MARTI-515686 format. One record per atom (N, C-alpha, C, O): residue in one letter; z, y, x. Coordinates in steps of 0.2 Angstrom, whole numbers, padded with zeros to 4 digits, always signed. Last residue first. Layout:
! MARTI-515686
aZYX ...
***
This chain:
! MARTI-515686
f+0533+0424+0294 f+0527+0420+0292 f+0528+0414+0287 f+0524+0411+0285 v+0546+0427+0297 v+0541+0432+0294 v+0535+0429+0291 v+0533+0431+0286 e+0551+0416+0303 e+0553+0418+0296 e+0549+0423+0293 e+0548+0423+0287 s+0544+0416+0315 s+0542+0411+0310 s+0545+0412+0303 s+0542+0410+0298 e+0551+0426+0321 e+0544+0427+0319 e+0541+0422+0314 e+0537+0423+0310 a+0563+0421+0323 a+0562+0427+0319 a+0555+0428+0317 a+0554+0430+0311 a+0560+0411+0332 a+0563+0409+0325 a+0562+0415+0321 a+0561+0414+0315 e+0556+0417+0343 e+0551+0413+0339 e+0554+0411+0332 e+0550+0411+0328 i+0567+0424+0346 i+0561+0428+0345 i+0557+0424+0341 i+0554+0426+0335 r+0576+0414+0349 r+0577+0418+0343 r+0571+0422+0341 r+0570+0424+0336 r+0569+0408+0360 r+0570+0404+0354 r+0572+0408+0348 r+0569+0407+0343 v+0570+0419+0369 v+0564+0417+0367 v+0564+0413+0361 v+0560+0413+0356 f+0584+0419+0371 f+0581+0425+0369 f+0574+0423+0366 f+0572+0425+0360 e+0587+0407+0376 e+0590+0409+0370 e+0586+0415+0367 e+0584+0415+0361 d+0581+0408+0389 d+0579+0403+0384 d+0581+0405+0377 d+0577+0404+0372 l+0588+0419+0394 l+0581+0420+0393 l+0578+0415+0388 l+0575+0416+0383 e+0600+0413+0396 e+0600+0419+0391 e+0592+0420+0389 e+0591+0422+0384 i+0597+0404+0406 i+0600+0402+0399 i+0599+0407+0394 i+0597+0406+0388 l+0592+0412+0416 l+0588+0407+0413 l+0590+0405+0406 l+0587+0404+0401 v+0604+0419+0419 v+0598+0423+0417 v+0593+0418+0413 v+0591+0420+0408 t+0612+0408+0423 t+0614+0412+0417 t+0608+0416+0415 t+0607+0416+0409 s+0606+0404+0435 s+0606+0399+0429 s+0608+0403+0423 s+0606+0402+0417 p+0607+0414+0444 p+0601+0413+0441 p+0601+0409+0435 p+0597+0409+0430 q+0618+0424+0449 q+0619+0419+0444 q+0612+0417+0440 q+0611+0419+0434 e+0613+0431+0460 e+0619+0428+0460 e+0621+0423+0455 e+0624+0418+0456 m+0600+0435+0456 m+0601+0431+0462 m+0608+0428+0463 m+0608+0423+0466 h+0601+0440+0443 h+0596+0435+0444 h+0597+0432+0451 h+0594+0426+0452 i+0610+0451+0446 i+0613+0445+0442 i+0608+0439+0443 i+0610+0433+0444 h+0614+0461+0456 h+0608+0457+0456 h+0610+0450+0453 h+0611+0445+0456 h+0627+0467+0454 h+0621+0470+0452 h+0615+0466+0451 h+0611+0466+0446 k+0638+0454+0452 k+0636+0460+0454 k+0629+0462+0452 k+0627+0459+0447 s+0646+0446+0438 s+0641+0446+0443 s+0641+0453+0446 s+0643+0458+0443 d+0649+0440+0424 d+0653+0440+0430 d+0649+0440+0436 d+0649+0435+0440 v+0641+0449+0411 v+0640+0444+0416 v+0645+0445+0422 v+0645+0450+0425 l+0639+0452+0394 l+0643+0454+0400 l+0643+0448+0405 l+0645+0443+0403 i+0625+0456+0384 i+0629+0450+0387 i+0632+0453+0394 i+0629+0456+0398 h+0620+0461+0369 h+0623+0463+0375 h+0627+0458+0378 h+0632+0456+0375 k+0605+0458+0358 k+0612+0456+0361 k+0614+0459+0368 k+0609+0460+0372 n+0595+0457+0344 n+0597+0461+0350 n+0604+0459+0352 n+0609+0457+0348 i+0590+0453+0332 i+0593+0448+0337 i+0595+0451+0343 i+0598+0447+0348 e+0586+0464+0324 e+0592+0460+0322 e+0595+0455+0327 e+0600+0453+0327 h+0581+0479+0332 h+0579+0472+0330 h+0586+0468+0329 h+0591+0469+0332 s+0582+0492+0336 s+0584+0490+0329 s+0583+0483+0327 s+0585+0481+0322 y+0588+0502+0350 y+0583+0497+0347 y+0586+0494+0340 y+0592+0494+0340 t+0598+0509+0354 t+0592+0513+0352 t+0587+0508+0349 t+0582+0511+0346 d+0608+0501+0358 d+0609+0504+0351 d+0603+0508+0349 d+0602+0509+0343 l+0605+0499+0371 l+0604+0493+0366 l+0604+0496+0359 l+0600+0494+0355 i+0610+0511+0377 i+0603+0509+0377 i+0601+0504+0372 i+0596+0505+0368 k+0623+0509+0374 k+0620+0515+0371 k+0612+0514+0372 k+0609+0515+0367 q+0626+0498+0382 q+0627+0497+0375 q+0623+0503+0372 q+0620+0502+0366 n+0624+0505+0395 n+0620+0499+0393 n+0620+0498+0385 n+0615+0496+0382 w+0635+0514+0394 w+0628+0516+0394 w+0623+0511+0392 w+0618+0512+0389 k+0646+0505+0394 k+0645+0510+0389 k+0638+0512+0388 k+0635+0513+0383 k+0644+0499+0406 k+0645+0495+0400 k+0643+0500+0394 k+0639+0498+0390 f+0645+0510+0415 f+0639+0506+0415 f+0639+0502+0408 f+0633+0501+0405 l+0658+0514+0413 l+0653+0518+0411 l+0646+0514+0411 l+0642+0516+0406 a+0665+0503+0419 a+0666+0505+0412 a+0660+0509+0409 a+0658+0508+0404 v+0660+0503+0432 v+0658+0498+0428 v+0659+0499+0421 v+0655+0497+0416 y+0663+0513+0442 y+0658+0515+0437 y+0657+0509+0432 y+0653+0511+0427 t+0672+0508+0451 t+0673+0514+0449 t+0669+0516+0443 t+0671+0520+0438 p+0666+0495+0455 p+0672+0496+0450 p+0674+0502+0447 p+0676+0503+0442 n+0649+0492+0455 n+0654+0497+0457 n+0660+0498+0453 n+0659+0500+0447 s+0649+0476+0446 s+0646+0482+0449 s+0651+0486+0452 s+0657+0485+0452 k+0654+0465+0439 k+0656+0466+0446 k+0652+0472+0450 k+0652+0472+0456 e+0647+0464+0427 e+0654+0467+0427 e+0657+0468+0434 e+0662+0470+0434 a+0631+0469+0423 a+0635+0466+0428 a+0642+0469+0428 a+0643+0475+0429 t+0624+0465+0407 t+0627+0470+0411 t+0632+0466+0417 t+0635+0462+0415 l+0608+0462+0400 l+0614+0459+0404 l+0617+0465+0408 l+0614+0468+0411 l+0601+0462+0384 l+0603+0466+0390 l+0609+0463+0393 l+0614+0462+0390 y+0587+0459+0374 y+0593+0456+0377 y+0595+0461+0383 y+0590+0462+0387 v+0578+0465+0360 v+0580+0466+0367 v+0587+0463+0368 v+0591+0462+0364 p+0563+0466+0350 p+0569+0462+0352 p+0571+0464+0359 p+0567+0464+0363 l+0557+0482+0345 l+0557+0476+0349 l+0563+0472+0350 l+0568+0476+0350 h+0558+0494+0339 h+0559+0489+0335 h+0559+0482+0338 h+0561+0477+0336 m+0553+0503+0348 m+0560+0503+0346 m+0562+0497+0342 m+0568+0496+0342 g+0540+0506+0352 g+0543+0499+0354 g+0551+0499+0352 g+0554+0494+0354 d+0536+0519+0351 d+0533+0514+0346 d+0537+0507+0347 d+0536+0503+0342 r+0540+0532+0355 r+0544+0526+0355 r+0542+0521+0350 r+0546+0519+0345 r+0530+0541+0367 r+0531+0539+0360 r+0535+0533+0360 r+0534+0528+0364 v+0538+0551+0379 v+0534+0545+0377 v+0535+0543+0370 v+0541+0544+0368 e+0548+0560+0383 e+0542+0563+0380 e+0537+0557+0377 e+0533+0558+0373 s+0557+0554+0391 s+0560+0558+0385 s+0554+0560+0381 s+0555+0561+0375 f+0549+0549+0402 f+0553+0545+0397 f+0555+0548+0391 f+0554+0545+0385 q+0546+0561+0408 q+0541+0557+0405 q+0544+0552+0400 q+0541+0551+0395 k+0559+0565+0413 k+0555+0569+0408 k+0549+0565+0404 k+0549+0566+0398 l+0561+0554+0421 l+0566+0556+0416 l+0562+0560+0410 l+0563+0559+0404 s+0551+0556+0431 s+0551+0550+0427 s+0556+0551+0420 s+0554+0549+0415 i+0555+0568+0437 i+0548+0567+0433 i+0548+0562+0428 i+0546+0562+0423 s+0567+0564+0442 s+0567+0569+0437 s+0560+0569+0433 s+0560+0570+0427 e+0563+0553+0451 e+0567+0552+0446 e+0567+0558+0440 e+0566+0556+0434 a+0555+0553+0463 a+0552+0555+0456 a+0556+0554+0450 a+0554+0554+0445 f+0564+0549+0472 f+0562+0556+0472 f+0559+0558+0466 f+0559+0564+0463 a+0563+0535+0471 a+0569+0539+0469 a+0568+0546+0468 a+0571+0549+0464 e+0550+0533+0476 e+0552+0531+0469 e+0558+0535+0466 e+0559+0537+0461 n+0552+0537+0489 n+0547+0541+0484 n+0548+0539+0477 n+0548+0543+0473 g+0561+0529+0494 g+0563+0536+0494 g+0558+0539+0489 g+0560+0544+0485 f+0554+0517+0493 f+0561+0517+0490 f+0562+0525+0489 f+0564+0527+0484 t+0544+0520+0502 t+0542+0519+0494 t+0549+0520+0490 t+0549+0523+0485 r+0550+0520+0514 r+0547+0526+0512 r+0546+0526+0504 r+0547+0531+0501 l+0555+0507+0514 l+0560+0512+0514 l+0557+0519+0512 l+0560+0522+0508 a+0542+0500+0515 a+0547+0499+0509 a+0552+0505+0508 a+0553+0507+0503 k+0537+0504+0527 k+0534+0506+0521 k+0538+0505+0515 k+0538+0509+0511 s+0547+0499+0536 s+0546+0507+0536 s+0543+0508+0529 s+0544+0513+0526 t+0557+0487+0528 t+0552+0489+0532 t+0551+0496+0532 t+0553+0499+0527 k+0567+0482+0519 k+0569+0487+0524 k+0563+0488+0529 k+0565+0490+0535 y+0564+0471+0511 y+0565+0478+0508 y+0567+0483+0513 y+0568+0489+0511 t+0563+0459+0517 t+0557+0463+0516 t+0558+0470+0513 t+0553+0474+0513 p+0576+0453+0516 p+0574+0457+0522 p+0568+0461+0521 p+0567+0466+0525 h+0585+0456+0501 h+0580+0452+0505 h+0577+0456+0511 h+0577+0462+0510 p+0596+0465+0498 p+0596+0458+0496 p+0591+0453+0499 p+0592+0447+0499 p+0599+0474+0514 p+0597+0473+0507 p+0597+0466+0505 p+0599+0462+0509 d+0613+0481+0523 d+0608+0476+0522 d+0606+0475+0515 d+0610+0475+0511 p+0614+0500+0521 p+0617+0493+0522 p+0611+0488+0521 p+0605+0489+0519 l+0607+0513+0532 l+0608+0509+0525 l+0610+0502+0526 l+0609+0499+0531 l+0606+0517+0545 l+0611+0520+0541 l+0612+0516+0535 l+0618+0515+0532 l+0595+0510+0551 l+0602+0509+0554 l+0607+0512+0549 l+0613+0509+0550 f+0585+0515+0543 f+0586+0507+0544 f+0593+0506+0546 f+0596+0501+0544 p+0585+0529+0544 p+0587+0526+0538 p+0589+0518+0539 p+0593+0516+0535 i+0581+0528+0558 i+0587+0531+0556 i+0589+0528+0549 i+0595+0526+0549 g+0568+0524+0561 g+0574+0519+0562 g+0580+0522+0560 g+0585+0518+0559 s+0557+0531+0560 s+0561+0533+0565 s+0567+0528+0566 s+0570+0528+0571 w+0549+0529+0548 w+0547+0526+0555 w+0552+0526+0560 w+0552+0523+0565 s+0555+0537+0539 s+0556+0529+0539 s+0554+0526+0545 s+0557+0521+0547 a+0554+0550+0537 a+0555+0548+0544 a+0558+0540+0543 a+0562+0538+0547 n+0551+0554+0524 n+0547+0557+0529 n+0549+0554+0536 n+0545+0556+0541 r+0558+0547+0515 r+0551+0548+0513 r+0547+0551+0519 r+0541+0550+0519 l+0571+0545+0521 l+0567+0539+0518 l+0560+0541+0518 l+0555+0537+0520 m+0574+0559+0523 m+0573+0554+0528 m+0569+0548+0526 m+0565+0546+0530 w+0576+0563+0510 w+0571+0566+0514 w+0569+0561+0520 w+0563+0561+0522 n+0587+0555+0506 n+0580+0554+0503 n+0575+0557+0507 n+0569+0554+0507 i+0597+0560+0514 i+0595+0553+0515 i+0588+0552+0512 i+0584+0549+0515 l+0597+0573+0508 l+0595+0572+0515 l+0593+0565+0517 l+0588+0564+0520 k+0601+0570+0495 k+0595+0573+0496 k+0592+0572+0503 k+0586+0571+0505 y+0614+0565+0498 y+0609+0561+0495 y+0602+0564+0496 y+0597+0560+0498 s+0620+0577+0503 s+0619+0571+0507 s+0614+0566+0505 s+0610+0564+0509 t+0619+0586+0491 t+0615+0587+0497 t+0615+0581+0502 t+0609+0580+0505 p+0619+0576+0476 p+0622+0580+0481 p+0618+0581+0487 p+0613+0577+0488 w+0607+0578+0462 w+0609+0574+0468 w+0613+0579+0473 w+0612+0585+0473 e+0614+0584+0446 e+0609+0584+0452 e+0612+0580+0458 e+0618+0580+0459 g+0624+0574+0435 g+0620+0580+0437 g+0616+0579+0443 g+0614+0573+0444 f+0632+0564+0430 f+0634+0566+0437 f+0629+0572+0439 f+0631+0575+0444 e+0628+0563+0416 e+0635+0562+0418 e+0636+0566+0425 e+0641+0569+0426 e+0614+0564+0416 e+0618+0568+0412 e+0625+0569+0414 e+0628+0574+0414 r+0611+0553+0425 r+0609+0560+0427 r+0613+0565+0423 r+0616+0570+0425 s+0615+0542+0417 s+0619+0544+0423 s+0617+0551+0426 s+0622+0554+0429 m+0607+0540+0407 m+0613+0544+0405 m+0616+0546+0412 m+0620+0551+0412 e+0597+0531+0411 e+0596+0538+0411 e+0601+0542+0410 e+0601+0548+0412 q+0601+0517+0420 q+0603+0521+0414 q+0601+0528+0415 q+0604+0531+0420 y+0593+0502+0425 y+0595+0509+0427 y+0596+0513+0420 y+0592+0512+0415 p+0600+0486+0419 p+0595+0491+0420 p+0598+0498+0422 p+0604+0500+0421 d+0605+0472+0420 d+0608+0478+0423 d+0604+0484+0424 d+0603+0486+0430 i+0590+0467+0414 i+0595+0464+0419 i+0599+0470+0422 i+0596+0473+0427 l+0583+0464+0399 l+0585+0469+0404 l+0591+0467+0408 l+0596+0464+0405 f+0569+0460+0391 f+0575+0457+0393 f+0577+0461+0399 f+0574+0461+0405 v+0560+0463+0376 v+0562+0466+0383 v+0568+0463+0385 v+0573+0463+0381 g+0546+0455+0368 g+0553+0457+0368 g+0554+0460+0375 g+0550+0459+0380 l+0532+0454+0366 l+0537+0450+0361 l+0544+0453+0362 l+0547+0453+0357 i+0518+0463+0366 i+0525+0462+0369 i+0529+0459+0364 i+0530+0462+0358 s+0506+0466+0361 s+0506+0460+0364 s+0513+0459+0367 s+0514+0454+0370 d+0507+0484+0362 d+0504+0478+0360 d+0505+0472+0364 d+0506+0472+0370 p+0514+0495+0368 p+0518+0490+0364 p+0514+0484+0362 p+0517+0479+0360 y+0514+0504+0379 y+0509+0499+0378 y+0512+0494+0374 y+0513+0488+0377 k+0524+0513+0379 k+0518+0516+0380 k+0512+0511+0378 k+0507+0512+0375 y+0536+0505+0377 y+0535+0511+0372 y+0527+0513+0373 y+0524+0514+0368 a+0535+0496+0387 a+0535+0494+0380 a+0534+0499+0375 a+0531+0498+0370 y+0536+0505+0398 y+0529+0501+0397 y+0529+0499+0390 y+0524+0499+0387 y+0549+0509+0397 y+0544+0514+0396 y+0537+0510+0395 y+0533+0513+0390 r+0556+0497+0399 r+0557+0500+0392 r+0551+0505+0391 r+0548+0506+0386 a+0552+0493+0412 a+0550+0489+0406 a+0551+0493+0399 a+0546+0492+0395 l+0557+0504+0419 l+0550+0503+0419 l+0548+0499+0413 l+0543+0500+0409 f+0570+0501+0418 f+0568+0507+0415 f+0561+0507+0414 f+0558+0509+0409 g+0570+0488+0424 g+0572+0489+0417 g+0570+0495+0414 g+0568+0495+0408 g+0568+0492+0437 g+0562+0488+0434 g+0564+0488+0426 g+0559+0487+0422 a+0580+0498+0441 a+0574+0502+0439 a+0568+0499+0436 a+0565+0502+0432 s+0587+0483+0435 s+0588+0489+0438 s+0583+0494+0436 s+0581+0495+0430 h+0574+0472+0431 h+0580+0472+0434 h+0581+0480+0436 h+0576+0482+0439 g+0565+0465+0416 g+0566+0471+0421 g+0573+0471+0424 g+0578+0471+0420 v+0553+0457+0409 v+0560+0455+0412 v+0561+0460+0417 v+0558+0460+0423 l+0544+0456+0394 l+0546+0460+0400 l+0553+0459+0402 l+0558+0459+0399 v+0534+0444+0388 v+0541+0446+0388 v+0542+0450+0394 v+0542+0447+0400 y+0518+0445+0379 y+0522+0446+0385 y+0530+0447+0383 y+0532+0450+0378 p+0506+0433+0373 p+0511+0439+0372 p+0515+0439+0378 p+0516+0434+0382 g+0493+0439+0385 g+0500+0440+0381 g+0501+0433+0377 g+0497+0429+0378 p+0485+0435+0401 p+0486+0435+0393 p+0493+0437+0391 p+0498+0435+0394 i+0477+0445+0413 i+0484+0441+0412 i+0485+0441+0404 i+0486+0447+0401 n+0466+0449+0420 n+0465+0446+0413 n+0472+0441+0412 n+0471+0436+0410 e+0466+0457+0430 e+0467+0450+0432 e+0467+0446+0425 e+0469+0440+0426 k+0465+0470+0424 k+0460+0468+0429 k+0460+0460+0431 k+0455+0457+0432 k+0476+0471+0416 k+0469+0470+0413 k+0464+0468+0418 k+0460+0463+0416 l+0486+0471+0425 l+0486+0465+0420 l+0479+0465+0417 l+0477+0459+0416 l+0483+0482+0432 l+0484+0476+0435 l+0483+0470+0430 l+0479+0465+0432 e+0484+0492+0422 e+0478+0491+0426 e+0478+0484+0429 e+0473+0481+0429 n+0498+0491+0420 n+0493+0490+0414 n+0486+0489+0417 n+0483+0484+0415 l+0503+0495+0432 l+0505+0488+0429 l+0499+0487+0424 l+0497+0481+0424 e+0499+0508+0433 e+0497+0503+0438 e+0498+0496+0435 e+0493+0492+0436 n+0505+0514+0422 n+0498+0514+0422 n+0496+0509+0427 n+0491+0505+0425 s+0519+0513+0427 s+0517+0509+0420 s+0509+0509+0420 s+0507+0503+0418 l+0519+0521+0438 l+0520+0514+0439 l+0518+0510+0432 l+0515+0504+0433 n+0516+0533+0431 n+0511+0530+0436 n+0512+0523+0437 n+0507+0519+0438 d+0527+0534+0424 d+0521+0534+0420 d+0516+0531+0425 d+0511+0527+0423 v+0538+0535+0433 v+0537+0529+0429 v+0531+0529+0425 v+0528+0523+0423 s+0531+0540+0449 s+0534+0541+0443 s+0533+0535+0438 s+0529+0531+0439 r+0528+0543+0463 r+0530+0536+0460 r+0534+0537+0454 r+0539+0534+0453 p+0515+0556+0462 p+0522+0554+0463 p+0523+0546+0460 p+0519+0544+0456 l+0504+0546+0472 l+0510+0550+0471 l+0510+0554+0465 l+0504+0556+0464 i+0496+0530+0473 i+0496+0537+0472 i+0503+0540+0470 i+0508+0537+0468 g+0502+0518+0485 g+0498+0520+0479 g+0499+0528+0478 g+0501+0531+0483 e+0500+0506+0498 e+0503+0512+0495 e+0499+0515+0490 e+0493+0515+0491 e+0497+0489+0495 e+0496+0495+0498 e+0499+0501+0495 e+0501+0500+0489 s+0509+0475+0495 s+0504+0480+0492 s+0503+0486+0496 s+0508+0489+0499 h+0518+0467+0501 h+0512+0467+0504 h+0507+0471+0500 h+0501+0472+0502 g+0532+0477+0499 g+0530+0471+0500 g+0523+0471+0504 g+0522+0475+0509 l+0526+0493+0491 l+0531+0488+0493 l+0529+0481+0495 l+0523+0480+0492 g+0516+0501+0488 g+0520+0503+0493 g+0526+0498+0495 g+0529+0500+0500 s+0516+0496+0471 s+0512+0500+0476 s+0517+0502+0482 s+0522+0505+0480 r+0526+0481+0468 r+0523+0488+0466 r+0520+0491+0472 r+0521+0490+0478 d+0521+0465+0469 d+0524+0470+0473 d+0522+0477+0470 d+0516+0478+0471 y+0524+0455+0454 y+0520+0458+0459 y+0524+0463+0463 y+0530+0465+0461 m+0522+0441+0443 m+0526+0446+0447 m+0522+0449+0452 m+0517+0446+0454 f+0522+0431+0429 f+0518+0436+0433 f+0523+0441+0436 f+0527+0443+0433 v+0521+0415+0422 v+0525+0420+0425 v+0521+0425+0429 v+0517+0422+0433 r+0520+0406+0406 r+0517+0409+0412 r+0522+0414+0415 r+0526+0417+0412 g+0535+0395+0404 g+0529+0399+0402 g+0525+0402+0408 g+0527+0400+0413 r+0544+0386+0409 r+0545+0388+0402 r+0539+0392+0399 r+0539+0394+0393 t+0542+0384+0422 t+0542+0378+0417 t+0542+0380+0410 t+0542+0375+0405 a+0544+0396+0427 a+0537+0394+0426 a+0536+0387+0422 a+0531+0386+0420 l+0557+0396+0429 l+0555+0400+0424 l+0547+0398+0422 l+0545+0398+0416 e+0558+0389+0441 e+0561+0386+0435 e+0558+0390+0429 e+0557+0387+0424 e+0551+0398+0450 e+0548+0391+0448 e+0551+0388+0442 e+0548+0385+0438 e+0559+0410+0449 e+0552+0410+0447 e+0550+0403+0446 e+0546+0402+0441 i+0573+0411+0452 i+0571+0409+0446 i+0564+0408+0444 i+0562+0405+0439 k+0574+0415+0466 k+0579+0410+0463 k+0577+0408+0456 k+0580+0403+0454 h+0565+0425+0468 h+0563+0418+0471 h+0568+0413+0468 h+0566+0407+0469 w+0564+0438+0465 w+0564+0433+0459 w+0564+0426+0462 w+0563+0421+0458 t+0563+0446+0475 t+0569+0447+0472 t+0570+0441+0467 t+0575+0440+0464 n+0550+0446+0480 n+0554+0441+0483 n+0561+0441+0479 n+0565+0436+0480 l+0543+0457+0475 l+0543+0451+0471 l+0548+0445+0474 l+0549+0441+0470 t+0554+0470+0481 t+0548+0466+0481 t+0548+0460+0476 t+0554+0459+0473 e+0561+0486+0478 e+0562+0479+0479 e+0555+0475+0478 e+0551+0478+0474 g+0563+0499+0475 g+0562+0498+0482 g+0561+0490+0483 g+0561+0488+0489 l+0573+0496+0461 l+0570+0501+0465 l+0569+0499+0473 l+0574+0496+0476 g+0568+0479+0455 g+0572+0485+0455 g+0569+0490+0460 g+0564+0489+0463 s+0553+0472+0447 s+0559+0472+0452 s+0562+0479+0451 s+0560+0484+0449 l+0549+0463+0433 l+0548+0469+0436 l+0555+0471+0440 l+0560+0471+0438 l+0539+0450+0427 l+0545+0451+0431 l+0544+0458+0434 l+0540+0459+0439 i+0534+0444+0412 i+0532+0449+0417 i+0538+0451+0421 i+0542+0455+0417 f+0530+0429+0405 f+0535+0433+0408 f+0533+0438+0413 f+0531+0435+0418 t+0519+0425+0392 t+0519+0427+0399 t+0526+0431+0401 t+0527+0436+0397 i+0518+0409+0383 i+0520+0417+0383 i+0520+0418+0391 i+0520+0414+0395 e+0513+0396+0385 e+0511+0400+0379 e+0513+0407+0379 e+0509+0411+0376 g+0508+0389+0400 g+0512+0391+0395 g+0509+0395+0390 g+0503+0397+0390 k+0503+0392+0417 k+0504+0387+0412 k+0509+0389+0407 k+0515+0391+0409 d+0501+0400+0429 d+0497+0401+0423 d+0498+0396+0417 d+0493+0395+0413 y+0509+0411+0439 y+0509+0404+0436 y+0506+0404+0429 y+0509+0408+0425 y+0506+0423+0451 y+0505+0421+0444 y+0505+0414+0443 y+0501+0410+0446 k+0509+0437+0461 k+0509+0430+0460 k+0509+0428+0453 k+0511+0432+0448 f+0501+0450+0471 f+0505+0448+0465 f+0505+0440+0465 f+0501+0437+0469 h+0498+0466+0478 h+0499+0459+0479 h+0503+0456+0473 h+0508+0459+0471 i+0485+0477+0476 i+0491+0475+0474 i+0492+0468+0475 i+0488+0464+0473 r+0476+0491+0483 r+0476+0484+0482 r+0484+0482+0481 r+0488+0484+0484 n+0471+0507+0475 n+0474+0502+0481 n+0474+0495+0479 n+0471+0493+0473 a+0463+0512+0466 a+0467+0517+0470 a+0469+0513+0476 a+0470+0516+0482 g+0458+0499+0461 g+0454+0506+0462 g+0457+0510+0467 g+0454+0511+0472 i+0464+0488+0461 i+0465+0491+0455 i+0461+0498+0455 i+0462+0503+0451 d+0462+0472+0467 d+0460+0479+0469 d+0460+0483+0462 d+0455+0482+0458 s+0474+0461+0471 s+0470+0463+0466 s+0468+0471+0468 s+0473+0475+0469 f+0478+0446+0480 f+0478+0453+0480 f+0473+0455+0474 f+0468+0451+0473 t+0491+0433+0479 t+0484+0435+0480 t+0484+0443+0479 t+0489+0446+0477 g+0506+0427+0487 g+0501+0427+0481 g+0494+0429+0483 g+0492+0427+0488 t+0512+0428+0499 t+0513+0421+0495 t+0509+0421+0489 t+0508+0416+0486 p+0510+0435+0515 p+0509+0435+0507 p+0509+0428+0504 p+0507+0423+0507 p+0523+0431+0526 p+0516+0433+0525 p+0515+0433+0517 p+0520+0431+0513 f+0536+0434+0534 f+0535+0434+0527 f+0528+0436+0525 f+0527+0441+0523 e+0535+0434+0548 e+0540+0429+0545 e+0539+0428+0537 e+0540+0423+0534 r+0527+0444+0552 r+0526+0438+0554 r+0529+0432+0550 r+0526+0427+0549 k+0532+0455+0545 k+0525+0454+0544 k+0523+0447+0546 k+0519+0443+0543 i+0545+0455+0550 i+0544+0454+0543 i+0537+0452+0542 i+0535+0448+0538 y+0542+0459+0564 y+0546+0452+0562 y+0544+0451+0555 y+0543+0445+0553 v+0536+0471+0563 v+0532+0466+0566 v+0535+0459+0564 v+0532+0454+0562 n+0548+0478+0558 n+0541+0478+0554 n+0537+0472+0557 n+0534+0469+0552 y+0556+0477+0569 y+0558+0474+0562 y+0552+0473+0558 y+0551+0468+0555 n+0550+0485+0579 n+0551+0477+0580 n+0552+0474+0573 n+0550+0468+0572 q+0552+0497+0572 q+0545+0494+0574 q+0545+0487+0575 q+0541+0483+0572 q+0566+0498+0572 q+0562+0498+0566 q+0555+0495+0567 q+0553+0491+0563 k+0569+0498+0586 k+0572+0493+0581 k+0568+0493+0575 k+0566+0487+0573 v+0562+0510+0590 v+0560+0503+0593 v+0563+0498+0588 v+0559+0493+0587 m+0570+0519+0583 m+0562+0519+0582 m+0560+0512+0584 m+0556+0509+0581 g+0583+0517+0588 g+0581+0516+0581 g+0574+0515+0579 g+0572+0511+0576 y+0581+0521+0601 y+0583+0514+0599 y+0582+0513+0592 y+0579+0507+0591 i+0577+0534+0600 i+0573+0529+0603 i+0575+0522+0601 i+0570+0518+0599 f+0589+0539+0594 f+0583+0540+0591 f+0578+0535+0593 f+0574+0532+0589 f+0598+0537+0604 f+0599+0534+0597 f+0593+0534+0593 f+0591+0529+0590 m+0593+0545+0614 m+0594+0538+0615 m+0594+0534+0608 m+0591+0529+0607 f+0595+0557+0608 f+0589+0555+0610 f+0588+0548+0611 f+0584+0544+0608 l+0609+0557+0607 l+0605+0558+0601 l+0598+0555+0602 l+0595+0552+0598 l+0612+0558+0620 l+0615+0552+0616 l+0611+0552+0610 l+0609+0546+0608 g+0607+0570+0624 g+0605+0564+0627 g+0606+0558+0623 g+0602+0553+0622 m+0615+0579+0616 m+0608+0578+0615 m+0605+0572+0618 m+0600+0569+0615 m+0627+0576+0622 m+0626+0574+0615 m+0619+0574+0614 m+0617+0569+0610 t+0625+0581+0635 t+0627+0574+0634 t+0625+0572+0627 t+0623+0566+0626 g+0622+0594+0633 g+0617+0590+0636 g+0619+0583+0635 g+0614+0579+0633 i+0635+0598+0628 i+0629+0599+0623 i+0623+0594+0626 i+0620+0591+0622 t+0643+0596+0639 t+0644+0592+0633 t+0638+0592+0628 t+0636+0587+0625 w+0637+0605+0648 w+0637+0598+0650 w+0638+0594+0643 w+0635+0588+0642 k+0640+0617+0642 k+0633+0615+0643 k+0632+0608+0645 k+0628+0604+0642 i+0654+0616+0642 i+0650+0617+0636 i+0643+0614+0637 i+0641+0611+0633 i+0656+0617+0656 i+0658+0611+0652 i+0655+0611+0645 i+0653+0605+0643 r+0651+0629+0660 r+0648+0623+0662 r+0650+0617+0658 r+0646+0612+0657 r+0659+0637+0653 r+0652+0637+0651 r+0649+0631+0654 r+0645+0628+0650 l+0671+0635+0660 l+0671+0633+0653 l+0663+0633+0651 l+0662+0628+0647 m+0667+0640+0672 m+0669+0633+0672 m+0668+0631+0665 m+0666+0626+0663 
***
């Protein structure tokens, strides 16, 4: 009798898991179709050799703002500031490889590969400088690396609640649960399981199978990226930097984030550098776009004033 109950229980659980799996897979595929239909490309495509990249470019102005999105995010993350920013200068934004409408790129999705892809894209499309790099979260990490590796024509770096490399030193290697989720993202994003488990993102396009897989691949490359970051030449340490910290981030870690962001800023030596605390959650440019634009205006004015003093 007991054996029969155990067998029935196991069978029922396996059946429920199978139904959950089928439901998730159908849900994910339907979502992919929905996103493709409702969010068509809004920019143009560039063939950089290994793949095609989707980008948008506003070409009026004297300087170029290069907008670098956070982990797993598309150019849609900038929709609240892109048009207003375009009244201040040229604006260039793009979907990194594997995100949005861009084709998947070479692995690993390390900061060096991301930086090389960006450089190829700017050259291929003849995007003129001088550049102000605007990076959010992981895009801030990319902005710093790119400025170190390709310092020519860069006026300054504007960081919006950037990823801090100090977190790995503080918390160590990923826990097993995080590794399992990351494996699912990279290898089973089609299954719908990551889709059902993860919270809703800031924009619907961040949760397609392709975007979830790339999210996992970008995160998986963290150790490689940190090594590359530690080894790159620091020719851009003199660049002007503004850094915005979200004070409504995870309350458990907000004090650490403030300290780490200030530590990032302290590695740069320019006299106009500034650390701004913002009453916002992580996506400051979505929650408080006017604050971002105000600080960017001040940043550019102070850069121009500092340069005029030199000449």
